[in-house]
C-alpha positions, 0 to 999 in steps of 0.5 A, a space after each residue: 500499500 501507498 499513501 493516497 495523498 494527492 499533494 506529493 509534498 504532504 505524503 509520508 511513508 510513515 504507514 501505508 494506507 489507502 482510503 477509497 470512496 466508491 460510487 456506491 458509498 462504500 468506503 474502503 481503507 486498506 493499511 499495510 500492517 507489516 510497515 515498520 511493525 518491527 525495528 530493522 534491527 529485529 530478526 526478519 519476520 515474514 509477514 508481521 502484523 502490528 496489533 497497535 496499527 490494527 487497532 488504530 486502522 479499525 478505530 479510524 475507519 469506524 470514525 471515517 465511515 461514521 463522518 461519511 454517513 453523517 455528511 450524506 445524511 444517511 439514517 441507515 445502519 452501515 455494515 462493517 467488515 474487517 478483512 486481513 489479507 496476504 497473497 493467495 497461496 503464499 503459505 505465509 503465516 501472519 505473525 502478531 507484533 505487540 508492544 512490550 514496554 513500549 517496544 514492538 515484539 513478536 508475540 511468541 505465545 500467540 497463534 500464527 494463522 495462515 488466513 484470518 476469518 472476516 469480522 463483521 459488525 453494524 454501525 447503527 444509525 445516529 451512533 454516539 461516541 459510545 456506540 462507535 467505540 463499542 463497534 470499533 472494539 468489537 471488530 478489533 477484538 474478533 480479529 485479535 482473538 484469532 491470534 490468541 490475543 485476548 485483551 485490547 491494550 489500554 
C-alpha cells in the first residue's frame, strides 16, 4: 500500500494507507500492517502484523465511516467488515507484533494463522461516541482473538 495523498509534498512513508470512496458509497480503508511493525535490528519475520496499527486502523475506519454517513445524512445502518489479506497461496503465516514496555516484539505465545476470518459488525444510525467505540472494539477483538490475543491494550 502507498499513501493516497494527492499533494506529493504532504505524502509520508510513516504508514502505508489507502482510503477509497466508491460510487456506491462503499468506503474501503487498506492499511499495510507490516510496515515498520518491527525495528530494522529485529530478526526478519515474513509477515508481521502490528496489533497497535491494526487497532488504530479499525478505530479510524469506524470514525471515517461515521463521518461519511453523517455527511450524506444517511439514516440507515452501515455494514462493517474487517479483513486481513495476504498473497493467495503464499503459505506465509501472520505473525502478531505487540508492544512490550513500549517496544514492538513478536508475540511468541500467540497463534500465527495462515488466514484470518473476516470480522463483521453494524454501525447503528445516529450512533453516539459510546456506540462507535463499542463497534470498533468488537471488530478489533474478533480479529485479535484469532491470534490468541484476548485483551485490547489500554
